[in-house]
N, CA, C and O atoms as a Tripos MOL2 file, in Angstrom:
@<TRIPOS>MOLECULE
protein
  308   307    77     0     0
PROTEIN
NO_CHARGES

@<TRIPOS>ATOM
      1 N          -1.5440  -36.6180    2.2990 N.3       1 MET1
      2 CA         -0.4770  -36.6190    3.2740 C.3       1 MET1
      3 C           0.8570  -36.5500    2.5200 C.2       1 MET1
      4 O           1.1450  -37.4020    1.6800 O.2       1 MET1
      5 N           1.6590  -35.5380    2.8250 N.am      2 ASN2
      6 CA          2.9270  -35.4120    2.1170 C.3       2 ASN2
      7 C           3.9870  -36.3120    2.7400 C.2       2 ASN2
      8 O           3.7450  -36.9730    3.7500 O.2       2 ASN2
      9 N           5.1500  -36.3280    2.1300 N.am      3 TRP3
     10 CA          6.2210  -37.2500    2.5040 C.3       3 TRP3
     11 C           6.6670  -37.0440    3.9460 C.2       3 TRP3
     12 O           6.8560  -38.0230    4.6690 O.2       3 TRP3
     13 N           6.8420  -35.7960    4.3850 N.am      4 SER4
     14 CA          7.3220  -35.5220    5.7410 C.3       4 SER4
     15 C           6.3270  -35.9940    6.8010 C.2       4 SER4
     16 O           6.7210  -36.5590    7.8210 O.2       4 SER4
     17 N           5.0560  -35.7620    6.5580 N.am      5 LYS5
     18 CA          4.0470  -36.2100    7.5240 C.3       5 LYS5
     19 C           3.9970  -37.7310    7.5850 C.2       5 LYS5
     20 O           3.7840  -38.3060    8.6530 O.2       5 LYS5
     21 N           4.1910  -38.3760    6.4540 N.am      6 TRP6
     22 CA          4.1890  -39.8330    6.4100 C.3       6 TRP6
     23 C           5.3630  -40.3900    7.2110 C.2       6 TRP6
     24 O           5.2110  -41.3580    7.9560 O.2       6 TRP6
     25 N           6.5380  -39.7730    7.0530 N.am      7 ILE7
     26 CA          7.7220  -40.2190    7.8030 C.3       7 ILE7
     27 C           7.5130  -40.0050    9.2980 C.2       7 ILE7
     28 O           7.8720  -40.8710   10.0970 O.2       7 ILE7
     29 N           6.9340  -38.8590    9.6950 N.am      8 ARG8
     30 CA          6.6830  -38.5960   11.1150 C.3       8 ARG8
     31 C           5.7280  -39.6320   11.7110 C.2       8 ARG8
     32 O           5.9450  -40.1290   12.8160 O.2       8 ARG8
     33 N           4.6700  -39.9470   10.9640 N.am      9 GLN9
     34 CA          3.7120  -40.9420   11.4460 C.3       9 GLN9
     35 C           4.3700  -42.3130   11.5570 C.2       9 GLN9
     36 O           4.1410  -43.0350   12.5280 O.2       9 GLN9
     37 N           5.1780  -42.6710   10.5790 N.am     10 LEU10
     38 CA          5.9110  -43.9340   10.6220 C.3      10 LEU10
     39 C           6.8420  -43.9620   11.8330 C.2      10 LEU10
     40 O           6.9430  -44.9800   12.5170 O.2      10 LEU10
     41 N           7.5170  -42.8540   12.0950 N.am     11 HIS11
     42 CA          8.4370  -42.7730   13.2310 C.3      11 HIS11
     43 C           7.6930  -42.9770   14.5530 C.2      11 HIS11
     44 O           8.1950  -43.6490   15.4540 O.2      11 HIS11
     45 N           6.5100  -42.4010   14.6640 N.am     12 ARG12
     46 CA          5.7100  -42.5700   15.8890 C.3      12 ARG12
     47 C           5.3150  -44.0240   16.0930 C.2      12 ARG12
     48 O           5.4350  -44.5580   17.1960 O.2      12 ARG12
     49 N           4.8430  -44.6650   15.0240 N.am     13 TRP13
     50 CA          4.4310  -46.0630   15.1470 C.3      13 TRP13
     51 C           5.6230  -46.9650   15.4210 C.2      13 TRP13
     52 O           5.5130  -47.9200   16.1890 O.2      13 TRP13
     53 N           6.7490  -46.6750   14.8060 N.am     14 LEU14
     54 CA          7.9500  -47.4690   15.0730 C.3      14 LEU14
     55 C           8.3910  -47.3410   16.5170 C.2      14 LEU14
     56 O           8.8740  -48.3070   17.1080 O.2      14 LEU14
     57 N           8.2280  -46.1520   17.0940 N.am     15 SER15
     58 CA          8.6150  -45.9920   18.5010 C.3      15 SER15
     59 C           7.7140  -46.8220   19.4090 C.2      15 SER15
     60 O           8.1760  -47.3580   20.4170 O.2      15 SER15
     61 N           6.4380  -46.9320   19.0620 N.am     16 ILE16
     62 CA          5.5290  -47.7750   19.8460 C.3      16 ILE16
     63 C           5.9260  -49.2450   19.7140 C.2      16 ILE16
     64 O           5.9570  -49.9750   20.7040 O.2      16 ILE16
     65 N           6.2260  -49.6710   18.5000 N.am     17 ILE17
     66 CA          6.6360  -51.0640   18.2710 C.3      17 ILE17
     67 C           7.9360  -51.3620   19.0060 C.2      17 ILE17
     68 O           8.0800  -52.4240   19.6110 O.2      17 ILE17
     69 N           8.8860  -50.4240   18.9550 N.am     18 PHE18
     70 CA         10.1530  -50.6070   19.6550 C.3      18 PHE18
     71 C           9.9320  -50.7450   21.1610 C.2      18 PHE18
     72 O          10.5270  -51.6130   21.8000 O.2      18 PHE18
     73 N           9.0820  -49.8940   21.7250 N.am     19 THR19
     74 CA          8.8040  -49.9470   23.1600 C.3      19 THR19
     75 C           8.1880  -51.2820   23.5470 C.2      19 THR19
     76 O           8.5570  -51.8640   24.5680 O.2      19 THR19
     77 N           7.2550  -51.7710   22.7450 N.am     20 VAL20
     78 CA          6.6120  -53.0570   23.0310 C.3      20 VAL20
     79 C           7.6250  -54.2000   22.9650 C.2      20 VAL20
     80 O           7.5900  -55.1040   23.8010 O.2      20 VAL20
     81 N           8.5230  -54.1690   21.9850 N.am     21 THR21
     82 CA          9.5130  -55.2440   21.8830 C.3      21 THR21
     83 C          10.5020  -55.2160   23.0460 C.2      21 THR21
     84 O          10.9460  -56.2690   23.5040 O.2      21 THR21
     85 N          10.8510  -54.0270   23.5270 N.am     22 VAL22
     86 CA         11.7520  -53.9420   24.6820 C.3      22 VAL22
     87 C          11.0600  -54.4630   25.9410 C.2      22 VAL22
     88 O          11.6710  -55.1710   26.7410 O.2      22 VAL22
     89 N           9.7860  -54.1100   26.1130 N.am     23 ILE23
     90 CA          9.0320  -54.6130   27.2680 C.3      23 ILE23
     91 C           8.9050  -56.1340   27.1990 C.2      23 ILE23
     92 O           9.0510  -56.8180   28.2120 O.2      23 ILE23
     93 N           8.6350  -56.6580   26.0130 N.am     24 ALA24
     94 CA          8.5480  -58.1100   25.8450 C.3      24 ALA24
     95 C           9.8960  -58.7750   26.1340 C.2      24 ALA24
     96 O           9.9520  -59.8800   26.6730 O.2      24 ALA24
     97 N          10.9620  -58.0960   25.7740 N.am     25 ASN25
     98 CA         12.2980  -58.6180   26.0380 C.3      25 ASN25
     99 C          12.5450  -58.7350   27.5450 C.2      25 ASN25
    100 O          13.0350  -59.7640   28.0110 O.2      25 ASN25
    101 N          12.2140  -57.7030   28.2980 N.am     26 PHE26
    102 CA         12.3970  -57.7480   29.7460 C.3      26 PHE26
    103 C          11.4860  -58.7850   30.3900 C.2      26 PHE26
    104 O          11.8990  -59.4700   31.3260 O.2      26 PHE26
    105 N          10.2610  -58.9090   29.9060 N.am     27 ALA27
    106 CA          9.3460  -59.9100   30.4600 C.3      27 ALA27
    107 C           9.8660  -61.3150   30.1920 C.2      27 ALA27
    108 O           9.7690  -62.1880   31.0550 O.2      27 ALA27
    109 N          10.4180  -61.5410   28.9980 N.am     28 ALA28
    110 CA         10.9590  -62.8650   28.6770 C.3      28 ALA28
    111 C          12.1970  -63.1670   29.5150 C.2      28 ALA28
    112 O          12.4130  -64.3130   29.9100 O.2      28 ALA28
    113 N          13.0080  -62.1530   29.7870 N.am     29 MET29
    114 CA         14.2070  -62.3670   30.6050 C.3      29 MET29
    115 C          13.8510  -62.6680   32.0590 C.2      29 MET29
    116 O          14.6010  -63.3500   32.7580 O.2      29 MET29
    117 N          12.7220  -62.1660   32.5030 N.am     30 ALA30
    118 CA         12.2970  -62.4360   33.8820 C.3      30 ALA30
    119 C          11.8970  -63.8970   34.0570 C.2      30 ALA30
    120 O          11.9450  -64.4250   35.1680 O.2      30 ALA30
    121 N          11.5030  -64.5520   32.9630 N.am     31 MET31
    122 CA         11.0710  -65.9500   33.0380 C.3      31 MET31
    123 C          12.1940  -66.9400   32.7830 C.2      31 MET31
    124 O          11.9790  -68.1520   32.8210 O.2      31 MET31
    125 N          13.3820  -66.4360   32.5240 N.am     32 GLY32
    126 CA         14.5090  -67.3230   32.2430 C.3      32 GLY32
    127 C          15.2230  -66.8600   30.9910 C.2      32 GLY32
    128 O          14.9230  -65.7870   30.4660 O.2      32 GLY32
    129 N          16.1590  -67.6490   30.5070 N.am     33 PRO33
    130 CA         16.8730  -67.2520   29.2930 C.3      33 PRO33
    131 C          15.9330  -67.2220   28.0890 C.2      33 PRO33
    132 O          15.3460  -68.2440   27.7360 O.2      33 PRO33
    133 N          15.7890  -66.0600   27.4580 N.am     34 PRO34
    134 CA         14.8590  -65.9580   26.3240 C.3      34 PRO34
    135 C          15.4890  -66.4900   25.0380 C.2      34 PRO34
    136 O          16.7120  -66.5680   24.9190 O.2      34 PRO34
    137 N          14.6440  -66.8520   24.0860 N.am     35 PRO35
    138 CA         15.1740  -67.2670   22.7780 C.3      35 PRO35
    139 C          15.8250  -66.0760   22.0660 C.2      35 PRO35
    140 O          15.5280  -64.9200   22.3660 O.2      35 PRO35
    141 N          16.6980  -66.3750   21.1380 N.am     36 ALA36
    142 CA         17.4550  -65.3250   20.4480 C.3      36 ALA36
    143 C          16.5480  -64.3730   19.6700 C.2      36 ALA36
    144 O          16.8470  -63.1820   19.5820 O.2      36 ALA36
    145 N          15.4550  -64.8680   19.1070 N.am     37 TRP37
    146 CA         14.6050  -63.9880   18.2990 C.3      37 TRP37
    147 C          13.9400  -62.9220   19.1580 C.2      37 TRP37
    148 O          13.6520  -61.8330   18.6630 O.2      37 TRP37
    149 N          13.6890  -63.2090   20.4360 N.am     38 ILE38
    150 CA         13.1220  -62.1950   21.3240 C.3      38 ILE38
    151 C          14.1930  -61.1730   21.7050 C.2      38 ILE38
    152 O          13.9200  -59.9750   21.7830 O.2      38 ILE38
    153 N          15.4060  -61.6560   21.9390 N.am     39 VAL39
    154 CA         16.4910  -60.7560   22.3310 C.3      39 VAL39
    155 C          16.8020  -59.7580   21.2160 C.2      39 VAL39
    156 O          17.0300  -58.5780   21.4860 O.2      39 VAL39
    157 N          16.8130  -60.2200   19.9760 N.am     40 TYR40
    158 CA         17.1890  -59.3620   18.8540 C.3      40 TYR40
    159 C          16.0080  -58.6640   18.1850 C.2      40 TYR40
    160 O          16.2130  -57.8830   17.2560 O.2      40 TYR40
    161 N          14.7940  -58.9190   18.6260 N.am     41 SER41
    162 CA         13.6240  -58.3070   17.9790 C.3      41 SER41
    163 C          13.5760  -56.7790   18.0660 C.2      41 SER41
    164 O          13.0430  -56.1630   17.1430 O.2      41 SER41
    165 N          14.0940  -56.1280   19.1100 N.am     42 PRO42
    166 CA         14.0700  -54.6570   19.1120 C.3      42 PRO42
    167 C          15.0080  -54.0100   18.0920 C.2      42 PRO42
    168 O          14.8850  -52.8150   17.8230 O.2      42 PRO42
    169 N          15.9290  -54.7650   17.5260 N.am     43 LEU43
    170 CA         16.8980  -54.1570   16.6140 C.3      43 LEU43
    171 C          16.2740  -53.6810   15.3080 C.2      43 LEU43
    172 O          16.6920  -52.6580   14.7650 O.2      43 LEU43
    173 N          15.2930  -54.3970   14.8010 N.am     44 ILE44
    174 CA         14.6700  -54.0020   13.5290 C.3      44 ILE44
    175 C          13.9910  -52.6390   13.6460 C.2      44 ILE44
    176 O          14.3010  -51.7460   12.8570 O.2      44 ILE44
    177 N          13.0690  -52.4420   14.6070 N.am     45 PRO45
    178 CA         12.4850  -51.0990   14.7120 C.3      45 PRO45
    179 C          13.5020  -50.0400   15.1280 C.2      45 PRO45
    180 O          13.3430  -48.8690   14.7850 O.2      45 PRO45
    181 N          14.5370  -50.4320   15.8560 N.am     46 LEU46
    182 CA         15.5500  -49.4590   16.2630 C.3      46 LEU46
    183 C          16.2960  -48.9020   15.0500 C.2      46 LEU46
    184 O          16.5140  -47.6940   14.9630 O.2      46 LEU46
    185 N          16.6880  -49.7670   14.1150 N.am     47 PHE47
    186 CA         17.3700  -49.2920   12.9140 C.3      47 PHE47
    187 C          16.4380  -48.4550   12.0390 C.2      47 PHE47
    188 O          16.8670  -47.4640   11.4490 O.2      47 PHE47
    189 N          15.1760  -48.8450   11.9530 N.am     48 LEU48
    190 CA         14.2260  -48.0320   11.1830 C.3      48 LEU48
    191 C          14.0040  -46.6800   11.8500 C.2      48 LEU48
    192 O          13.8510  -45.6680   11.1650 O.2      48 LEU48
    193 N          13.9850  -46.6570   13.1880 N.am     49 LEU49
    194 CA         13.8820  -45.3840   13.9060 C.3      49 LEU49
    195 C          15.1080  -44.5190   13.6440 C.2      49 LEU49
    196 O          14.9930  -43.2990   13.5310 O.2      49 LEU49
    197 N          16.2680  -45.1330   13.5480 N.am     50 LEU50
    198 CA         17.4880  -44.3880   13.2590 C.3      50 LEU50
    199 C          17.3690  -43.6640   11.9200 C.2      50 LEU50
    200 O          17.6650  -42.4730   11.8270 O.2      50 LEU50
    201 N          16.9400  -44.3730   10.8980 N.am     51 PHE51
    202 CA         16.8580  -43.7660    9.5730 C.3      51 PHE51
    203 C          15.7660  -42.6960    9.4850 C.2      51 PHE51
    204 O          15.9840  -41.6340    8.9020 O.2      51 PHE51
    205 N          14.6040  -42.9700   10.0580 N.am     52 SER52
    206 CA         13.5400  -41.9580   10.0110 C.3      52 SER52
    207 C          13.8980  -40.7550   10.8820 C.2      52 SER52
    208 O          13.5650  -39.6220   10.5360 O.2      52 SER52
    209 N          14.5730  -40.9890   12.0060 N.am     53 GLY53
    210 CA         14.9970  -39.8770   12.8550 C.3      53 GLY53
    211 C          16.0600  -39.0270   12.1940 C.2      53 GLY53
    212 O          16.0240  -37.8010   12.2930 O.2      53 GLY53
    213 N          17.0050  -39.6590   11.5200 N.am     54 LEU54
    214 CA         18.0200  -38.8880   10.7980 C.3      54 LEU54
    215 C          17.3970  -38.0740    9.6710 C.2      54 LEU54
    216 O          17.8060  -36.9390    9.4250 O.2      54 LEU54
    217 N          16.4150  -38.6420    8.9900 N.am     55 TYR55
    218 CA         15.7200  -37.9100    7.9390 C.3      55 TYR55
    219 C          15.0470  -36.6660    8.5140 C.2      55 TYR55
    220 O          15.1620  -35.5770    7.9520 O.2      55 TYR55
    221 N          14.3430  -36.8310    9.6380 N.am     56 MET56
    222 CA         13.6590  -35.6820   10.2450 C.3      56 MET56
    223 C          14.6560  -34.6680   10.7990 C.2      56 MET56
    224 O          14.3630  -33.4720   10.8270 O.2      56 MET56
    225 N          15.8260  -35.1240   11.2390 N.am     57 PHE57
    226 CA         16.8430  -34.2080   11.7430 C.3      57 PHE57
    227 C          17.4160  -33.3480   10.6170 C.2      57 PHE57
    228 O          17.6420  -32.1530   10.8070 O.2      57 PHE57
    229 N          17.6500  -33.9430    9.4510 N.am     58 VAL58
    230 CA         18.2700  -33.2380    8.3330 C.3      58 VAL58
    231 C          17.2640  -32.3790    7.5700 C.2      58 VAL58
    232 O          17.6580  -31.4300    6.8920 O.2      58 VAL58
    233 N          15.9960  -32.6890    7.6670 N.am     59 LEU59
    234 CA         14.9730  -32.0090    6.8700 C.3      59 LEU59
    235 C          14.9910  -30.4830    7.0010 C.2      59 LEU59
    236 O          14.9550  -29.8120    5.9690 O.2      59 LEU59
    237 N          15.0450  -29.8930    8.1970 N.am     60 PRO60
    238 CA         15.0640  -28.4230    8.2680 C.3      60 PRO60
    239 C          16.3080  -27.8050    7.6250 C.2      60 PRO60
    240 O          16.2350  -26.7190    7.0510 O.2      60 PRO60
    241 N          17.4410  -28.4900    7.7200 N.am     61 TYR61
    242 CA         18.6610  -27.9650    7.1210 C.3      61 TYR61
    243 C          18.5840  -28.0330    5.6020 C.2      61 TYR61
    244 O          19.0300  -27.1120    4.9170 O.2      61 TYR61
    245 N          18.0310  -29.1000    5.0790 N.am     62 ALA62
    246 CA         17.8860  -29.2320    3.6330 C.3      62 ALA62
    247 C          16.8880  -28.2130    3.0990 C.2      62 ALA62
    248 O          17.0900  -27.6570    2.0200 O.2      62 ALA62
    249 N          15.8190  -27.9630    3.8370 N.am     63 ALA63
    250 CA         14.8260  -26.9780    3.4050 C.3      63 ALA63
    251 C          15.4240  -25.5750    3.4650 C.2      63 ALA63
    252 O          15.1410  -24.7480    2.5970 O.2      63 ALA63
    253 N          16.2420  -25.2970    4.4740 N.am     64 GLY64
    254 CA         16.8840  -23.9960    4.5830 C.3      64 GLY64
    255 C          17.8550  -23.7470    3.4490 C.2      64 GLY64
    256 O          18.0140  -22.6120    2.9980 O.2      64 GLY64
    257 N          18.4970  -24.7890    2.9930 N.am     65 ARG65
    258 CA         19.4340  -24.6740    1.8850 C.3      65 ARG65
    259 C          18.7030  -24.3730    0.5750 C.2      65 ARG65
    260 O          19.2390  -23.6930   -0.2990 O.2      65 ARG65
    261 N          17.4760  -24.8840    0.4470 N.am     66 ARG66
    262 CA         16.6910  -24.6270   -0.7560 C.3      66 ARG66
    263 C          16.0850  -23.2370   -0.7560 C.2      66 ARG66
    264 O          15.5790  -22.7790   -1.7810 O.2      66 ARG66
    265 N          16.1310  -22.5550    0.3970 N.am     67 GLY67
    266 CA         15.6510  -21.1870    0.4580 C.3      67 GLY67
    267 C          14.1820  -21.0470    0.7950 C.2      67 GLY67
    268 O          13.5880  -20.0030    0.5270 O.2      67 GLY67
    269 N          13.5820  -22.0740    1.3770 N.am     68 GLU68
    270 CA         12.1640  -21.9810    1.7630 C.3      68 GLU68
    271 C          12.0350  -21.1200    2.9980 C.2      68 GLU68
    272 O          12.9290  -21.1170    3.8440 O.2      68 GLU68
    273 N          10.9280  -20.3810    3.1230 N.am     69 PRO69
    274 CA         10.7090  -19.6040    4.3400 C.3      69 PRO69
    275 C          10.5690  -20.5060    5.5630 C.2      69 PRO69
    276 O          10.2090  -21.6760    5.4400 O.2      69 PRO69
    277 N          10.8560  -19.9550    6.7490 N.am     70 ALA70
    278 CA         10.8630  -20.7520    7.9750 C.3      70 ALA70
    279 C           9.5000  -21.3560    8.2680 C.2      70 ALA70
    280 O           9.4390  -22.4630    8.8030 O.2      70 ALA70
    281 N           8.4060  -20.6840    7.9440 N.am     71 GLY71
    282 CA          7.0620  -21.1920    8.2200 C.3      71 GLY71
    283 C           6.7620  -22.4500    7.4330 C.2      71 GLY71
    284 O           6.0800  -23.3410    7.9390 O.2      71 GLY71
    285 N           7.2470  -22.5450    6.2230 N.am     72 GLU72
    286 CA          6.9910  -23.7330    5.4160 C.3      72 GLU72
    287 C           7.8800  -24.9000    5.8230 C.2      72 GLU72
    288 O           7.5180  -26.0570    5.6130 O.2      72 GLU72
    289 N           9.0450  -24.6040    6.4050 N.am     73 ARG73
    290 CA          9.9510  -25.6630    6.8230 C.3      73 ARG73
    291 C           9.4180  -26.4290    8.0040 C.2      73 ARG73
    292 O           9.4780  -27.6590    8.0210 O.2      73 ARG73
    293 N           8.8890  -25.7230    9.0050 N.am     74 THR74
    294 CA          8.5250  -26.3750   10.2560 C.3      74 THR74
    295 C           7.2490  -27.1820   10.1220 C.2      74 THR74
    296 O           7.1540  -28.2720   10.6880 O.2      74 THR74
    297 N           6.2700  -26.6830    9.3950 N.am     75 GLY75
    298 CA          5.0040  -27.4150    9.2780 C.3      75 GLY75
    299 C           4.2460  -27.4260   10.5780 C.2      75 GLY75
    300 O           4.6230  -26.7440   11.5310 O.2      75 GLY75
    301 N           3.1760  -28.2000   10.6240 N.am     76 SER76
    302 CA          2.3920  -28.3000   11.8450 C.3      76 SER76
    303 C           2.6040  -29.6580   12.4660 C.2      76 SER76
    304 O           2.8140  -30.6490   11.7670 O.2      76 SER76
    305 N           2.5480  -29.7010   13.7810 N.am     77 ALA77
    306 CA          2.8100  -30.9540   14.4990 C.3      77 ALA77
    307 C           1.6010  -31.8320   14.5760 C.2      77 ALA77
    308 O           1.6640  -32.9200   15.1490 O.2      77 ALA77
@<TRIPOS>BOND
     1     1     2 1
     2     2     3 1
     3     3     4 2
     4     3     5 am
     5     5     6 1
     6     6     7 1
     7     7     8 2
     8     7     9 am
     9     9    10 1
    10    10    11 1
    11    11    12 2
    12    11    13 am
    13    13    14 1
    14    14    15 1
    15    15    16 2
    16    15    17 am
    17    17    18 1
    18    18    19 1
    19    19    20 2
    20    19    21 am
    21    21    22 1
    22    22    23 1
    23    23    24 2
    24    23    25 am
    25    25    26 1
    26    26    27 1
    27    27    28 2
    28    27    29 am
    29    29    30 1
    30    30    31 1
    31    31    32 2
    32    31    33 am
    33    33    34 1
    34    34    35 1
    35    35    36 2
    36    35    37 am
    37    37    38 1
    38    38    39 1
    39    39    40 2
    40    39    41 am
    41    41    42 1
    42    42    43 1
    43    43    44 2
    44    43    45 am
    45    45    46 1
    46    46    47 1
    47    47    48 2
    48    47    49 am
    49    49    50 1
    50    50    51 1
    51    51    52 2
    52    51    53 am
    53    53    54 1
    54    54    55 1
    55    55    56 2
    56    55    57 am
    57    57    58 1
    58    58    59 1
    59    59    60 2
    60    59    61 am
    61    61    62 1
    62    62    63 1
    63    63    64 2
    64    63    65 am
    65    65    66 1
    66    66    67 1
    67    67    68 2
    68    67    69 am
    69    69    70 1
    70    70    71 1
    71    71    72 2
    72    71    73 am
    73    73    74 1
    74    74    75 1
    75    75    76 2
    76    75    77 am
    77    77    78 1
    78    78    79 1
    79    79    80 2
    80    79    81 am
    81    81    82 1
    82    82    83 1
    83    83    84 2
    84    83    85 am
    85    85    86 1
    86    86    87 1
    87    87    88 2
    88    87    89 am
    89    89    90 1
    90    90    91 1
    91    91    92 2
    92    91    93 am
    93    93    94 1
    94    94    95 1
    95    95    96 2
    96    95    97 am
    97    97    98 1
    98    98    99 1
    99    99   100 2
   100    99   101 am
   101   101   102 1
   102   102   103 1
   103   103   104 2
   104   103   105 am
   105   105   106 1
   106   106   107 1
   107   107   108 2
   108   107   109 am
   109   109   110 1
   110   110   111 1
   111   111   112 2
   112   111   113 am
   113   113   114 1
   114   114   115 1
   115   115   116 2
   116   115   117 am
   117   117   118 1
   118   118   119 1
   119   119   120 2
   120   119   121 am
   121   121   122 1
   122   122   123 1
   123   123   124 2
   124   123   125 am
   125   125   126 1
   126   126   127 1
   127   127   128 2
   128   127   129 am
   129   129   130 1
   130   130   131 1
   131   131   132 2
   132   131   133 am
   133   133   134 1
   134   134   135 1
   135   135   136 2
   136   135   137 am
   137   137   138 1
   138   138   139 1
   139   139   140 2
   140   139   141 am
   141   141   142 1
   142   142   143 1
   143   143   144 2
   144   143   145 am
   145   145   146 1
   146   146   147 1
   147   147   148 2
   148   147   149 am
   149   149   150 1
   150   150   151 1
   151   151   152 2
   152   151   153 am
   153   153   154 1
   154   154   155 1
   155   155   156 2
   156   155   157 am
   157   157   158 1
   158   158   159 1
   159   159   160 2
   160   159   161 am
   161   161   162 1
   162   162   163 1
   163   163   164 2
   164   163   165 am
   165   165   166 1
   166   166   167 1
   167   167   168 2
   168   167   169 am
   169   169   170 1
   170   170   171 1
   171   171   172 2
   172   171   173 am
   173   173   174 1
   174   174   175 1
   175   175   176 2
   176   175   177 am
   177   177   178 1
   178   178   179 1
   179   179   180 2
   180   179   181 am
   181   181   182 1
   182   182   183 1
   183   183   184 2
   184   183   185 am
   185   185   186 1
   186   186   187 1
   187   187   188 2
   188   187   189 am
   189   189   190 1
   190   190   191 1
   191   191   192 2
   192   191   193 am
   193   193   194 1
   194   194   195 1
   195   195   196 2
   196   195   197 am
   197   197   198 1
   198   198   199 1
   199   199   200 2
   200   199   201 am
   201   201   202 1
   202   202   203 1
   203   203   204 2
   204   203   205 am
   205   205   206 1
   206   206   207 1
   207   207   208 2
   208   207   209 am
   209   209   210 1
   210   210   211 1
   211   211   212 2
   212   211   213 am
   213   213   214 1
   214   214   215 1
   215   215   216 2
   216   215   217 am
   217   217   218 1
   218   218   219 1
   219   219   220 2
   220   219   221 am
   221   221   222 1
   222   222   223 1
   223   223   224 2
   224   223   225 am
   225   225   226 1
   226   226   227 1
   227   227   228 2
   228   227   229 am
   229   229   230 1
   230   230   231 1
   231   231   232 2
   232   231   233 am
   233   233   234 1
   234   234   235 1
   235   235   236 2
   236   235   237 am
   237   237   238 1
   238   238   239 1
   239   239   240 2
   240   239   241 am
   241   241   242 1
   242   242   243 1
   243   243   244 2
   244   243   245 am
   245   245   246 1
   246   246   247 1
   247   247   248 2
   248   247   249 am
   249   249   250 1
   250   250   251 1
   251   251   252 2
   252   251   253 am
   253   253   254 1
   254   254   255 1
   255   255   256 2
   256   255   257 am
   257   257   258 1
   258   258   259 1
   259   259   260 2
   260   259   261 am
   261   261   262 1
   262   262   263 1
   263   263   264 2
   264   263   265 am
   265   265   266 1
   266   266   267 1
   267   267   268 2
   268   267   269 am
   269   269   270 1
   270   270   271 1
   271   271   272 2
   272   271   273 am
   273   273   274 1
   274   274   275 1
   275   275   276 2
   276   275   277 am
   277   277   278 1
   278   278   279 1
   279   279   280 2
   280   279   281 am
   281   281   282 1
   282   282   283 1
   283   283   284 2
   284   283   285 am
   285   285   286 1
   286   286   287 1
   287   287   288 2
   288   287   289 am
   289   289   290 1
   290   290   291 1
   291   291   292 2
   292   291   293 am
   293   293   294 1
   294   294   295 1
   295   295   296 2
   296   295   297 am
   297   297   298 1
   298   298   299 1
   299   299   300 2
   300   299   301 am
   301   301   302 1
   302   302   303 1
   303   303   304 2
   304   303   305 am
   305   305   306 1
   306   306   307 1
   307   307   308 2
@<TRIPOS>SUBSTRUCTURE
     1 MET1         2 RESIDUE 1 A MET
     2 ASN2         6 RESIDUE 1 A ASN
     3 TRP3        10 RESIDUE 1 A TRP
     4 SER4        14 RESIDUE 1 A SER
     5 LYS5        18 RESIDUE 1 A LYS
     6 TRP6        22 RESIDUE 1 A TRP
     7 ILE7        26 RESIDUE 1 A ILE
     8 ARG8        30 RESIDUE 1 A ARG
     9 GLN9        34 RESIDUE 1 A GLN
    10 LEU10       38 RESIDUE 1 A LEU
    11 HIS11       42 RESIDUE 1 A HIS
    12 ARG12       46 RESIDUE 1 A ARG
    13 TRP13       50 RESIDUE 1 A TRP
    14 LEU14       54 RESIDUE 1 A LEU
    15 SER15       58 RESIDUE 1 A SER
    16 ILE16       62 RESIDUE 1 A ILE
    17 ILE17       66 RESIDUE 1 A ILE
    18 PHE18       70 RESIDUE 1 A PHE
    19 THR19       74 RESIDUE 1 A THR
    20 VAL20       78 RESIDUE 1 A VAL
    21 THR21       82 RESIDUE 1 A THR
    22 VAL22       86 RESIDUE 1 A VAL
    23 ILE23       90 RESIDUE 1 A ILE
    24 ALA24       94 RESIDUE 1 A ALA
    25 ASN25       98 RESIDUE 1 A ASN
    26 PHE26      102 RESIDUE 1 A PHE
    27 ALA27      106 RESIDUE 1 A ALA
    28 ALA28      110 RESIDUE 1 A ALA
    29 MET29      114 RESIDUE 1 A MET
    30 ALA30      118 RESIDUE 1 A ALA
    31 MET31      122 RESIDUE 1 A MET
    32 GLY32      126 RESIDUE 1 A GLY
    33 PRO33      130 RESIDUE 1 A PRO
    34 PRO34      134 RESIDUE 1 A PRO
    35 PRO35      138 RESIDUE 1 A PRO
    36 ALA36      142 RESIDUE 1 A ALA
    37 TRP37      146 RESIDUE 1 A TRP
    38 ILE38      150 RESIDUE 1 A ILE
    39 VAL39      154 RESIDUE 1 A VAL
    40 TYR40      158 RESIDUE 1 A TYR
    41 SER41      162 RESIDUE 1 A SER
    42 PRO42      166 RESIDUE 1 A PRO
    43 LEU43      170 RESIDUE 1 A LEU
    44 ILE44      174 RESIDUE 1 A ILE
    45 PRO45      178 RESIDUE 1 A PRO
    46 LEU46      182 RESIDUE 1 A LEU
    47 PHE47      186 RESIDUE 1 A PHE
    48 LEU48      190 RESIDUE 1 A LEU
    49 LEU49      194 RESIDUE 1 A LEU
    50 LEU50      198 RESIDUE 1 A LEU
    51 PHE51      202 RESIDUE 1 A PHE
    52 SER52      206 RESIDUE 1 A SER
    53 GLY53      210 RESIDUE 1 A GLY
    54 LEU54      214 RESIDUE 1 A LEU
    55 TYR55      218 RESIDUE 1 A TYR
    56 MET56      222 RESIDUE 1 A MET
    57 PHE57      226 RESIDUE 1 A PHE
    58 VAL58      230 RESIDUE 1 A VAL
    59 LEU59      234 RESIDUE 1 A LEU
    60 PRO60      238 RESIDUE 1 A PRO
    61 TYR61      242 RESIDUE 1 A TYR
    62 ALA62      246 RESIDUE 1 A ALA
    63 ALA63      250 RESIDUE 1 A ALA
    64 GLY64      254 RESIDUE 1 A GLY
    65 ARG65      258 RESIDUE 1 A ARG
    66 ARG66      262 RESIDUE 1 A ARG
    67 GLY67      266 RESIDUE 1 A GLY
    68 GLU68      270 RESIDUE 1 A GLU
    69 PRO69      274 RESIDUE 1 A PRO
    70 ALA70      278 RESIDUE 1 A ALA
    71 GLY71      282 RESIDUE 1 A GLY
    72 GLU72      286 RESIDUE 1 A GLU
    73 ARG73      290 RESIDUE 1 A ARG
    74 THR74      294 RESIDUE 1 A THR
    75 GLY75      298 RESIDUE 1 A GLY
    76 SER76      302 RESIDUE 1 A SER
    77 ALA77      306 RESIDUE 1 A ALA
């Protein structure tokens, strides 16, 4: 597994973790004032999603600058 595929897989798992923490946050708020660690728990995966998403956003531009053909830049999903 190359670096780009690893980042994509990490991004997918982080999005699942982020979704679960947001759902847990809403469930805790429905039961009353939640503790601070529940309120701030979505921030960790959110920041990691930011960095992995920015990496995936810049990747095609960086590959184009290196002169790789378009087929090698996109890869398979």
